C-alpha positions as CSV (number, residue, x, y, z in Angstrom):
1,M,49.3,-19.6,-5.6
2,N,48.3,-19.8,-2.1
3,T,49.3,-15.9,-2.4
4,V,46.5,-15.5,-5.1
5,S,44.0,-17.5,-3.2
6,T,44.8,-15.7,0.4
7,F,44.0,-12.1,-1.5
8,V,40.8,-13.5,-3.2
9,E,40.0,-14.8,0.0
10,R,40.1,-11.6,1.8
11,L,38.8,-9.7,-0.9
12,F,35.6,-12.0,-1.0
13,F,35.3,-11.6,2.9
14,A,35.9,-7.8,2.6
15,V,32.9,-7.5,-0.1
16,T,30.7,-9.3,1.9
17,C,30.7,-7.3,4.4
18,V,30.5,-4.3,2.8
19,L,27.5,-5.5,1.1
20,G,26.2,-6.7,5.2
21,W,26.8,-4.2,7.0
22,V,27.0,-1.2,4.6
23,V,24.7,-1.9,0.9
24,F,21.7,-3.9,2.7
25,P,21.0,-1.9,5.3
26,M,20.6,1.5,3.0
27,F,18.1,-1.1,0.5
28,L,16.3,-1.2,3.9
29,L,16.3,2.2,5.2
30,A,15.5,3.2,1.4
31,G,12.3,0.5,1.4
32,G,10.6,2.0,4.7
33,M,11.2,5.7,3.8
34,V,9.8,4.6,-0.2
35,L,6.8,3.3,2.1
36,L,6.7,6.4,4.7
37,V,6.3,8.9,2.0
38,Y,3.7,6.7,0.1
39,A,1.7,6.3,3.1
40,F,2.1,10.4,3.6
41,V,1.0,11.0,0.2
42,A,-1.8,8.5,0.0
43,E,-3.3,10.1,3.5
44,L,-2.9,13.3,1.9
45,L,-4.8,13.0,-1.4
46,S,-7.5,10.6,0.8
47,T,-8.4,14.0,2.7
48,M,-8.2,16.1,-0.3
49,V,-10.5,13.9,-2.7
50,S,-13.1,12.9,0.4
51,A,-13.4,17.0,0.9
52,A,-13.8,18.0,-2.6
53,A,-16.2,15.6,-3.6
54,P,-19.0,14.6,-1.4
55,I,-20.9,11.6,-2.1
56,Y,-24.3,12.7,-3.1
57,R,-27.0,10.2,-1.9
58,D,-30.9,10.5,-3.4
59,R,-33.3,9.4,-0.4
60,F,-35.6,8.4,-2.8
61,A,-33.4,6.4,-5.0
62,D,-32.6,4.7,-1.8
63,R,-36.5,4.3,-1.0
64,L,-36.8,2.9,-4.1
65,A,-34.3,0.5,-4.7
66,A,-35.2,-0.7,-1.0
67,R,-39.1,-1.1,-2.0
68,R,-38.1,-3.1,-4.9
69,T,-35.9,-5.4,-3.1
70,A,-38.3,-6.2,-0.5
71,D,-41.0,-6.6,-3.6
72,R,-38.5,-8.9,-5.3
73,L,-38.3,-11.6,-2.1
74,C,-41.7,-10.5,0.1
75,G,-44.1,-9.8,-2.7
76,P,-45.4,-6.4,-3.0
77,H,-46.3,-4.4,-0.7
78,R,-50.1,-3.8,0.2
79,S,-50.8,-0.7,3.0
């Protein structure tokens, strides 16, 4: 019985060492690599999207929206 318990203890210790020194660091490295690839792809796509679709701004619509807001807050504009 003593031999079996010693074997189980040594087996448990070996498995714990393998998990602690091999498997978990591999998970950390793999996670870091996945985050790095994700950031790289996100940067590439954000550059492509911003270059491909410029934002159209209508100055008249901006002025009209500003005038409506000012009218609502302060009353109609008198020139």
